[in-house]
C-alpha positions as CSV (number, residue, x, y, z in Angstrom):
1,M,-11.9,-4.3,-1.9
2,C,-12.1,-7.5,0.0
3,G,-10.5,-10.4,1.6
4,I,-9.2,-13.5,-0.3
5,A,-8.0,-17.1,0.5
6,G,-7.0,-20.2,-1.0
7,I,-5.7,-23.5,-0.2
8,F,-4.3,-26.0,-3.2
9,G,-2.9,-29.3,-2.6
10,P,-3.3,-32.5,-0.6
11,D,-3.9,-33.2,3.1
12,W,-5.6,-29.8,4.2
13,R,-9.1,-29.2,6.0
14,R,-12.1,-27.2,5.3
15,S,-11.7,-25.7,8.7
16,Q,-8.4,-24.4,8.0
17,L,-10.1,-22.3,5.0
18,E,-12.8,-21.2,7.1
19,A,-10.5,-20.0,9.7
20,M,-8.6,-17.8,7.0
21,V,-12.0,-16.1,6.0
22,A,-12.8,-15.5,9.7
23,S,-9.6,-14.1,10.4
24,Q,-10.0,-11.5,7.5
25,R,-13.8,-10.4,8.3
26,H,-12.7,-6.9,9.0
27,R,-11.8,-6.8,5.2
28,G,-15.2,-7.6,3.8
29,P,-18.0,-7.5,6.3
30,D,-20.8,-7.6,4.0
31,A,-20.8,-11.3,2.8
32,E,-18.5,-14.3,3.1
33,G,-18.0,-17.4,1.1
34,V,-16.3,-20.7,0.7
35,Y,-15.8,-22.9,-2.3
36,V,-14.0,-26.6,-2.1
37,D,-13.8,-28.5,-5.2
38,P,-15.1,-32.1,-5.6
39,T,-11.8,-33.8,-5.2
40,S,-10.7,-31.5,-2.0
41,T,-7.9,-30.2,-4.4
42,A,-8.6,-26.6,-4.4
43,G,-10.4,-24.2,-1.7
44,L,-11.2,-20.7,-2.0
45,G,-12.4,-18.2,0.5
46,H,-13.8,-14.7,0.2
47,N,-14.7,-11.7,2.3
48,R,-16.8,-9.1,0.7
49,L,-16.9,-5.3,1.0
50,S,-19.6,-4.3,-1.5
51,I,-18.4,-1.6,-3.7
52,I,-20.0,-2.4,-7.4
53,D,-23.1,-4.3,-7.6
54,L,-24.3,-4.8,-4.0
55,S,-26.9,-7.6,-5.1
56,P,-26.3,-11.1,-4.1
57,A,-25.2,-11.9,-7.7
58,G,-21.7,-10.3,-6.8
59,Q,-21.0,-12.6,-4.1
60,Q,-17.6,-14.6,-4.2
61,P,-16.2,-17.0,-4.9
62,M,-17.6,-16.5,-8.2
63,S,-18.3,-19.1,-11.0
64,S,-17.9,-18.6,-14.5
65,Y,-21.0,-19.4,-16.6
66,D,-19.8,-23.0,-17.6
67,G,-18.5,-23.5,-14.1
68,N,-14.7,-24.2,-15.7
69,C,-13.2,-21.4,-13.4
70,R,-14.0,-20.0,-10.0
71,I,-12.4,-16.4,-8.8
72,V,-11.9,-14.7,-5.6
73,F,-10.8,-11.2,-6.1
74,N,-9.7,-8.2,-4.0
75,G,-9.4,-4.8,-5.5
76,E,-11.4,-3.0,-8.6
77,I,-10.8,-2.9,-12.1
78,Y,-11.7,0.2,-13.0
79,N,-11.9,0.0,-16.8
80,Y,-14.5,-3.0,-16.3
81,L,-17.0,-1.4,-18.2
82,E,-14.7,-0.8,-21.5
83,L,-13.6,-4.4,-21.2
84,R,-17.0,-5.8,-21.1
85,S,-18.1,-3.7,-24.2
86,E,-14.6,-5.2,-25.8
87,I,-15.1,-8.9,-24.9
88,G,-18.9,-8.5,-26.1
89,D,-21.1,-11.6,-26.1
90,Y,-20.7,-13.3,-22.8
91,P,-23.4,-14.5,-20.7
92,Y,-22.9,-12.3,-17.8
93,R,-24.8,-12.7,-14.5
94,S,-23.8,-9.8,-12.5
95,R,-22.7,-6.3,-13.1
96,T,-19.2,-6.9,-11.3
97,D,-15.7,-5.9,-12.5
98,T,-14.8,-9.3,-11.0
99,E,-16.9,-11.2,-13.6
100,V,-15.5,-9.3,-16.2
101,I,-12.1,-10.8,-14.9
102,L,-13.2,-14.4,-15.5
103,A,-14.6,-13.3,-19.0
104,A,-11.1,-11.5,-19.7
105,Y,-9.6,-14.6,-18.5
106,E,-11.7,-17.2,-20.8
107,R,-11.1,-14.8,-23.7
108,W,-7.2,-13.9,-23.4
109,G,-5.8,-16.2,-20.9
110,Q,-3.1,-15.0,-18.9
111,D,-2.9,-12.2,-21.4
112,C,-5.7,-10.6,-20.0
113,L,-3.7,-9.1,-17.1
114,D,-2.2,-6.2,-19.2
115,R,-5.6,-5.4,-20.2
116,L,-6.6,-4.3,-16.9
117,I,-6.4,-0.9,-15.3
118,G,-6.8,-0.9,-11.6
119,M,-5.4,-2.8,-8.2
120,F,-6.0,-6.2,-7.8
121,A,-5.0,-9.5,-6.4
122,F,-7.0,-12.5,-7.4
123,L,-6.7,-16.3,-7.3
124,I,-8.5,-18.3,-10.3
125,W,-8.9,-22.1,-9.9
126,D,-9.0,-23.3,-13.5
127,E,-10.8,-26.7,-13.4
128,R,-10.0,-27.5,-17.0
129,N,-6.3,-27.5,-16.4
130,R,-6.3,-28.5,-12.7
131,C,-4.1,-25.3,-12.0
132,L,-4.3,-22.0,-10.0
133,F,-3.7,-18.8,-11.5
134,A,-3.1,-16.0,-9.2
135,A,-1.7,-12.5,-9.9
136,R,-1.0,-9.0,-8.5
137,D,-1.2,-5.4,-10.0
138,R,1.5,-3.5,-11.2
139,F,2.3,-1.5,-8.2
140,G,1.3,-4.1,-5.6
141,V,-1.6,-1.9,-4.3
142,K,-3.5,-5.0,-3.3
143,P,-1.5,-7.7,-1.0
144,L,-1.2,-11.4,-1.7
145,N,0.9,-13.6,0.9
146,Y,1.5,-17.2,0.5
147,H,3.1,-20.3,2.4
148,H,4.4,-23.1,0.2
149,Q,4.7,-26.3,2.2
150,P,7.1,-29.2,1.6
151,N,4.3,-31.7,0.4
152,G,3.3,-29.3,-2.2
153,T,0.1,-27.7,-0.6
154,L,-0.1,-23.8,-1.1
155,L,-1.8,-21.2,0.7
156,L,-2.7,-17.6,0.1
157,A,-4.3,-14.8,1.6
158,S,-4.6,-11.3,1.5
159,E,-3.2,-11.0,5.1
160,I,-0.5,-12.9,7.1
161,K,-2.9,-13.6,9.8
162,A,-4.9,-15.7,7.7
163,L,-1.9,-17.8,7.1
164,L,-1.1,-18.2,10.6
165,A,-5.0,-18.9,11.3
166,A,-4.6,-21.9,9.0
167,G,-1.7,-23.2,10.9
168,V,1.2,-21.8,9.2
169,P,4.0,-21.6,12.1
170,M,4.3,-18.4,13.8
171,R,8.1,-17.6,13.6
172,Q,9.9,-14.3,13.0
173,D,12.3,-14.3,10.2
174,P,15.8,-13.0,11.5
175,V,17.0,-12.2,8.1
176,T,14.1,-9.7,7.6
177,W,14.2,-8.2,10.9
178,S,18.1,-8.0,10.7
179,T,17.8,-6.2,7.4
180,Y,15.1,-3.9,8.6
181,L,16.8,-2.6,11.8
182,T,20.3,-2.4,10.0
183,Y,19.4,-0.5,6.9
184,G,15.5,0.3,7.3
185,A,14.7,-1.4,4.6
186,Q,11.3,-3.3,4.4
187,D,8.6,-4.7,1.5
188,H,11.4,-4.6,-1.0
189,S,11.3,-8.4,-1.9
190,E,9.5,-11.7,-1.4
191,R,10.5,-12.0,2.3
192,T,8.0,-10.8,5.1
193,F,8.7,-10.4,8.5
194,W,7.5,-14.1,9.2
195,E,9.5,-17.3,8.4
196,G,8.3,-19.1,5.5
197,V,5.6,-16.6,4.5
198,R,6.3,-14.9,1.0
199,S,5.0,-11.8,-0.5
200,L,3.9,-12.0,-4.3
201,P,5.9,-9.1,-5.9
202,P,4.0,-6.5,-7.6
203,G,3.5,-7.1,-11.4
204,H,4.0,-10.8,-11.0
205,S,1.6,-13.9,-11.6
206,L,2.1,-17.2,-10.0
207,I,0.8,-20.7,-11.2
208,W,0.4,-23.7,-8.7
209,Q,0.1,-27.0,-10.7
210,D,0.8,-30.7,-9.2
211,G,2.2,-29.2,-6.1
212,G,4.8,-27.0,-8.2
213,V,4.8,-23.3,-8.0
214,S,6.3,-20.8,-10.6
215,L,6.3,-17.2,-10.7
216,S,6.7,-14.8,-13.6
217,R,6.8,-11.0,-13.9
218,W,4.2,-9.7,-16.2
219,Y,4.9,-6.2,-15.8
220,D,7.9,-4.3,-15.7
221,L,7.7,-0.5,-15.5
222,A,11.3,0.3,-16.6
223,E,10.8,-1.9,-19.7
224,R,7.7,0.2,-20.5
225,V,8.9,3.3,-20.0
226,G,12.4,2.7,-22.0
227,S,15.8,4.4,-21.8
228,E,15.2,7.3,-24.1
229,F,13.5,10.4,-22.9
230,D,10.3,12.1,-24.3
231,G,11.4,14.6,-26.7
232,R,8.2,16.0,-27.6
233,P,7.5,19.6,-26.7
234,S,6.4,19.9,-23.1
235,Q,3.1,21.6,-23.9
236,I,2.3,18.1,-25.6
237,V,3.1,16.4,-22.8
238,Q,1.1,18.6,-20.2
239,E,-1.9,18.0,-22.5
240,E,-1.7,14.1,-22.6
241,Y,-0.6,13.8,-19.0
242,M,-3.6,16.3,-17.8
243,A,-5.9,14.0,-20.1
244,L,-4.5,10.7,-18.3
245,L,-4.9,12.3,-14.9
246,N,-8.5,13.3,-15.2
247,E,-9.6,10.0,-17.1
248,S,-7.6,8.1,-14.0
249,V,-9.7,10.3,-11.5
250,R,-13.0,9.8,-13.2
251,L,-12.5,6.0,-13.3
252,R,-11.8,5.7,-9.9
253,F,-15.2,7.4,-9.3
254,R,-16.8,4.3,-10.5
255,S,-18.7,3.1,-7.2
256,D,-22.4,2.2,-5.8
257,V,-21.5,3.4,-2.3
258,P,-20.3,7.0,-1.5
259,V,-16.7,8.1,-2.3
260,G,-14.7,10.7,-0.6
261,I,-11.1,12.4,-0.8
262,N,-8.2,12.3,1.6
263,L,-6.7,15.8,1.4
264,S,-3.5,17.2,3.2
265,G,-2.1,20.7,2.1
266,G,0.6,19.4,-0.1
267,L,0.7,20.0,-3.9
268,D,-0.3,16.3,-4.7
269,S,-3.4,16.3,-2.8
270,S,-4.5,19.8,-3.9
271,T,-3.9,18.3,-7.3
272,L,-6.2,15.7,-6.5
273,L,-9.1,18.0,-5.5
274,G,-8.3,20.1,-8.5
275,A,-8.7,17.0,-11.0
276,V,-11.8,15.9,-9.0
277,Q,-13.4,19.3,-9.6
278,A,-12.3,19.1,-13.3
279,V,-14.0,15.5,-13.7
280,Q,-17.1,16.2,-11.5
281,G,-17.6,19.9,-12.0
282,P,-17.8,23.0,-9.6
283,E,-21.3,21.2,-8.1
284,S,-19.2,18.3,-7.0
285,D,-19.9,17.8,-2.9
286,V,-17.9,14.6,-2.1
287,K,-16.6,15.0,1.5
288,A,-13.0,15.9,2.4
289,F,-11.3,14.0,4.9
290,T,-8.0,15.6,6.7
291,F,-6.3,14.3,9.7
292,V,-4.9,17.0,12.2
293,T,-3.1,16.6,15.6
294,G,-3.1,20.0,17.1
295,A,0.5,20.8,16.3
296,P,0.5,24.0,14.0
297,E,4.0,23.3,12.7
298,Y,2.6,20.0,11.3
299,D,-1.4,20.4,10.7
300,E,-2.2,21.4,7.3
301,L,-5.7,22.4,7.9
302,P,-5.3,25.9,6.9
303,W,-4.0,25.1,3.4
304,V,-7.2,22.4,3.1
305,E,-9.6,25.2,4.4
306,Q,-7.9,27.7,1.7
307,M,-8.3,24.8,-1.2
308,L,-12.0,24.1,-0.2
309,A,-13.3,27.9,0.4
310,Q,-14.4,27.9,-3.3
311,T,-16.1,24.6,-3.4
312,R,-19.0,22.6,-2.0
313,H,-16.8,20.0,-0.5
314,P,-17.8,19.5,3.1
315,S,-14.5,19.5,5.2
316,V,-14.3,16.6,7.7
317,T,-11.3,16.8,10.3
318,C,-10.1,13.9,12.2
319,R,-8.0,14.5,15.2
320,L,-5.2,12.4,16.6
321,E,-4.1,13.0,20.3
322,P,-1.3,11.7,22.3
323,G,-3.7,9.9,24.7
324,D,-5.1,8.2,21.6
325,V,-1.9,6.6,20.9
326,P,-1.5,3.6,23.3
327,D,-4.5,2.1,22.5
328,L,-5.0,2.8,18.8
329,A,-1.2,1.5,18.3
330,E,-2.1,-1.7,19.7
331,S,-5.2,-2.1,17.4
332,V,-3.3,-1.2,14.4
333,Q,-0.5,-3.3,15.2
334,A,-2.9,-6.4,15.5
335,H,-4.0,-5.4,11.8
336,Q,-0.7,-5.0,10.3
337,D,1.0,-8.1,11.1
338,E,4.4,-6.7,10.7
339,P,6.1,-3.3,11.4
340,F,4.1,-0.1,10.5
341,G,4.9,3.8,9.7
342,G,4.3,5.1,13.0
343,L,2.2,8.2,14.1
344,P,1.3,9.0,10.5
345,T,-0.3,5.6,9.9
346,L,-2.3,6.0,13.3
347,A,-3.6,9.5,12.4
348,Y,-4.6,7.5,9.1
349,A,-6.5,5.0,11.2
350,R,-8.4,7.6,12.7
351,L,-9.2,9.1,9.5
352,F,-10.9,5.9,8.0
353,E,-12.8,5.2,11.2
354,R,-14.4,8.6,10.8
355,A,-15.1,7.9,7.1
356,R,-16.6,4.7,7.7
357,A,-18.7,6.6,10.6
358,E,-20.0,8.9,8.2
359,G,-20.9,6.5,5.5
360,V,-18.1,7.0,3.1
361,I,-16.8,3.5,2.3
362,V,-14.3,4.7,-0.8
363,L,-11.7,7.1,-0.5
364,L,-9.5,8.6,-2.9
365,D,-5.9,9.3,-2.0
366,G,-2.8,11.3,-3.4
367,Q,0.3,8.9,-3.3
368,G,2.6,8.5,-6.0
369,M,3.4,12.1,-7.4
370,D,6.7,12.5,-5.4
371,E,8.0,9.3,-7.1
372,Q,6.9,10.4,-10.7
373,W,7.9,13.9,-10.5
374,A,10.9,13.9,-8.5
375,G,9.6,15.7,-5.3
376,Y,11.9,14.5,-2.1
377,D,14.9,16.3,-1.2
378,Y,17.2,13.8,-1.8
379,Y,16.5,13.6,-5.7
380,L,17.9,17.2,-5.9
381,A,21.1,16.0,-4.0
382,A,21.3,13.3,-6.6
383,M,21.0,15.9,-9.4
384,D,24.1,17.6,-7.5
385,G,25.9,14.7,-7.5
386,T,25.9,14.0,-3.6
387,A,24.7,10.7,-1.6
388,A,21.0,10.0,-1.9
389,G,19.4,8.9,1.5
390,L,15.8,7.3,2.0
391,V,14.4,9.7,4.5
392,Q,12.7,13.0,3.2
393,G,13.8,15.9,5.5
394,A,16.5,13.8,7.8
395,K,20.0,15.1,8.1
396,E,21.3,12.1,9.9
397,K,21.0,8.2,9.5
398,P,17.6,6.9,10.1
399,V,18.8,3.5,11.8
400,R,21.2,2.6,14.6
401,P,22.8,-0.7,13.3
402,E,25.5,-0.1,16.2
403,C,22.8,-0.8,18.6
404,L,22.3,-4.4,17.7
405,T,24.5,-7.6,18.5
406,P,27.1,-8.5,16.0
407,E,26.0,-11.7,15.6
408,F,22.5,-10.6,14.3
409,R,23.6,-7.5,12.3
410,T,25.6,-10.2,10.2
411,L,22.1,-11.6,9.2
412,A,21.3,-8.4,7.2
413,E,21.0,-8.4,3.4
414,A,22.0,-5.0,1.9
415,F,19.5,-3.8,-0.5
416,E,21.3,-3.6,-4.1
417,M,19.7,-0.7,-5.6
418,P,18.4,-1.6,-9.4
419,L,20.1,0.5,-12.2
420,P,17.7,0.0,-14.9
421,F,18.2,3.6,-16.5
422,P,21.3,5.4,-17.6
423,D,20.6,8.3,-15.4
424,Q,20.7,8.4,-11.5
425,L,17.5,10.6,-11.0
426,R,15.4,7.8,-12.8
427,N,17.0,4.9,-11.2
428,L,16.0,6.6,-7.7
429,Q,12.4,7.2,-8.8
430,Y,12.5,3.6,-9.8
431,R,13.7,2.3,-6.6
432,D,11.3,4.4,-4.4
433,A,8.2,3.2,-6.7
434,L,8.9,-0.5,-6.6
435,Y,10.9,-1.1,-3.4
436,T,11.0,1.4,-0.9
437,K,8.9,4.3,-0.4
438,I,5.8,3.2,-2.2
439,P,5.7,-0.6,-1.3
440,R,5.6,0.2,2.5
441,V,3.4,3.0,2.4
442,L,0.8,0.6,0.2
443,R,1.2,-2.2,2.9
444,F,0.6,0.2,5.7
445,N,-2.6,1.9,4.2
446,D,-4.0,-1.4,3.0
447,R,-4.3,-2.7,6.3
448,V,-5.2,0.5,8.1
449,S,-7.9,1.2,5.7
450,M,-9.3,-2.4,5.7
451,R,-9.5,-2.2,9.7
452,S,-12.2,-0.2,9.2
453,S,-13.8,-2.0,6.0
454,T,-13.0,1.1,4.0
455,E,-11.7,0.9,0.2
456,L,-8.5,3.3,-0.6
457,R,-8.0,4.0,-4.2
458,E,-4.8,5.6,-5.4
459,P,-5.3,7.7,-8.9
460,F,-1.7,8.8,-9.2
461,L,-0.6,5.2,-9.0
462,D,-2.3,4.6,-12.6
463,H,0.6,2.8,-14.4
464,R,-0.1,5.0,-17.7
465,L,0.5,8.3,-15.7
466,F,3.8,6.5,-14.5
467,E,5.2,5.8,-17.6
468,L,4.6,9.2,-18.9
469,A,6.3,10.9,-16.2
470,L,9.2,8.6,-16.1
471,R,9.9,9.4,-19.7
472,Q,10.5,12.9,-19.0
473,P,14.0,14.7,-18.9
474,H,15.4,16.0,-15.7
475,E,14.8,19.7,-16.5
476,R,11.1,19.0,-16.4
477,K,11.3,17.8,-13.0
478,I,13.8,19.8,-11.1
479,V,14.4,23.4,-12.1
480,S,16.6,25.9,-10.2
481,G,15.9,23.6,-7.1
482,T,12.4,23.6,-7.5
483,R,11.1,20.1,-7.5
484,K,8.1,18.8,-9.4
485,W,8.5,21.6,-11.5
486,L,6.1,20.6,-14.5
487,L,3.5,19.1,-12.1
488,R,3.4,22.6,-10.6
489,R,2.9,24.1,-14.3
490,M,0.3,21.8,-14.6
491,A,-1.3,22.2,-11.1
492,R,-1.7,25.9,-11.9
493,Q,-4.5,25.0,-14.6
494,L,-6.4,23.4,-11.8
495,L,-5.6,25.3,-8.5
496,P,-4.8,29.1,-7.4
497,D,-0.9,29.6,-7.6
498,I,-0.7,30.1,-3.8
499,V,-1.7,26.1,-3.6
500,A,0.4,25.1,-6.7
501,E,3.6,26.5,-4.7
502,A,2.5,24.7,-1.4
503,P,5.9,23.8,0.2
504,K,7.0,20.1,0.3
505,R,7.3,19.1,4.2
506,P,8.8,16.1,5.4
507,V,6.4,15.0,8.0
508,Q,2.7,15.7,8.8
509,T,2.6,14.4,12.4
510,P,4.6,15.6,15.7
511,Q,6.0,11.9,16.3
512,R,9.5,13.3,17.3
513,E,7.9,15.6,19.8
514,W,5.4,13.3,20.9
515,L,7.6,10.3,21.7
516,R,10.1,12.6,23.7
517,A,7.3,14.2,26.0
518,P,3.7,13.3,26.4
519,L,4.5,9.5,25.0
520,Q,7.9,9.1,26.5
521,Q,6.8,6.4,29.3
522,W,4.8,4.7,26.9
523,A,7.6,4.6,24.3
524,G,9.9,3.8,27.0
525,D,7.9,1.0,28.2
526,R,7.5,-0.6,24.6
527,I,11.2,-0.5,24.0
528,E,11.7,-2.3,27.5
529,E,9.5,-5.1,26.0
530,S,11.4,-5.4,22.7
531,L,14.6,-5.6,25.1
532,S,13.0,-8.4,27.3
533,A,12.3,-10.3,24.5
534,Y,15.2,-9.8,22.0
535,G,18.1,-8.3,24.5
536,K,21.3,-10.1,23.9
537,T,20.1,-12.3,21.0
538,W,19.2,-9.2,18.5
539,L,19.6,-5.7,20.7
540,D,22.4,-4.4,22.5
541,I,20.4,-3.4,25.8
542,N,23.0,-0.6,27.0
543,S,23.4,0.7,23.6
544,V,19.8,0.9,23.1
545,R,18.9,2.5,26.4
546,A,21.7,5.0,26.1
547,E,20.4,6.0,22.6
548,W,17.0,6.3,23.9
549,R,18.4,8.5,26.7
550,N,19.9,10.7,24.2
551,Y,16.8,11.1,22.1
552,C,14.8,12.1,24.9
553,D,17.6,14.7,25.6
554,G,16.9,16.1,22.0
555,A,20.0,14.6,20.5
556,S,18.2,13.2,17.3
557,D,16.6,14.8,14.3
558,N,14.6,11.8,13.5
559,S,12.7,9.2,15.3
560,F,12.6,6.3,12.7
561,Y,14.9,4.0,14.6
562,I,13.0,5.1,18.1
563,W,9.8,3.8,16.4
564,Q,11.5,0.4,15.0
565,W,12.1,-0.4,18.8
566,V,8.8,0.7,19.9
567,N,7.2,-1.2,17.0
568,L,9.3,-4.2,17.9
569,G,7.9,-3.9,21.8
570,L,4.4,-3.5,20.0
571,M,4.6,-6.8,18.0
572,V,5.9,-8.6,21.4
573,E,2.7,-7.7,23.1
574,T,0.1,-7.7,20.1
575,E,1.0,-10.4,17.8
576,V,1.8,-13.0,20.9
577,T,-1.5,-12.2,22.4
578,A,-3.4,-12.5,19.3
579,F,-2.2,-16.1,17.9
580,Y,-1.5,-17.7,21.3
581,E,-4.6,-16.7,23.8
């Protein structure tokens, strides 16, 4: 995992590219490089976090053997050894997955994308055709942001701050902010929170040539799944899914640096542990990292300890306390560039800090099972024919659009839910996988892991697992109110029954309680910062203050809208300081 940057077109300076690379040094502290083609049309920049082939042969920008193509790449191609064998005779000069992408592009052109199993964002400058070919993985695990100037020049980077460092104007996008504050929607489209900065959508590629930019979708989950359900016996499906699960985990242990796992006490995380044991055997001793907050009603350490009791995995506990939040929130915000997910993201930040300190550079995580197997409570509501919300476990609406000024609220763009399937349940799963849940969590987690120069891998986001799960009929997902039914059956092959029956809990940090009590003064100050900057234009000052008082008095069962205002205040403080001092 690394940081990538590129500039293509006329009238740019090498110093801009170097500034982009410098701004992303946390993503790759092991090496950095810049390439500018002889005509100064194309520039590539790279920050390296060495994971596979730690030798200098793995440094980037990397050239094809004949010099016709150059690449900068962020991510991992987990099946690179199999692809290397399939491609056959190619004069490799390294043992990296990066060079396999170059060889695959030389062999199959743009069709190489469908052969890649992994997480990736890359830029390939094709000297023969004088064009850029860029692509992002199927679920958008790895980020790629871009800015297309009126003169045709295109700037791309892993993080928005790199574009700003190159001179892209720093203006907040009021439409994105209004949509976020009105509906709670974010990371559901190409728009970012910055005007003129776009995010290449998951499963898309981009071509730049002669100043023009074209995007195309190379992967469509709904198209791959199809409208028909899987009619095979459930036992056959279980065997196929378990084989794919084990292969996915096995592939994601390919690394020349230490690998660990993130564990909570839930079904998904414990399924990950069971798969690790199945793949590596009972002697596996990779470290298991768990965050805690000292709040017994939220902490899942007892479940984790029970899971690990009969294994050789060392348990590493990473604690977040209220006193950590103010400074940590500023640091995390400086790396996020956009709003982030509150205290859970901060708890993850502590975990990645600890992993790096322990010498663990790669971590496996359990994201994606809820979307595959219908784990959220509102999936059950959809099955019952009632309205389906966006926030797990909350009884009331998560946002407060009435606290916005009328003029600002009219800028919001309502999210139109895609309906590629004939049934409501799969449409919700599809929505959460590509437009709501997974996209924003992936952004939060990418930035917070790279803040500590660690790589996060998501074995459950293997597209083959997702496609197989979405083909399953409803009765294999929800039975008598029990969600993720077939997954629980499969988990019993790996885990004790008590773990396979672990409850689905909506949150894992006491954000609601801390914002009301130990962090009330800090949160209130951040809200006042947001009102100072955006009161009267975006926010209705009296309404926000009234809702904040009500919240502190215990009048709400969720803190999503409170964190929105706190986060806006953090961005006022952090982003302006970062780019204007």
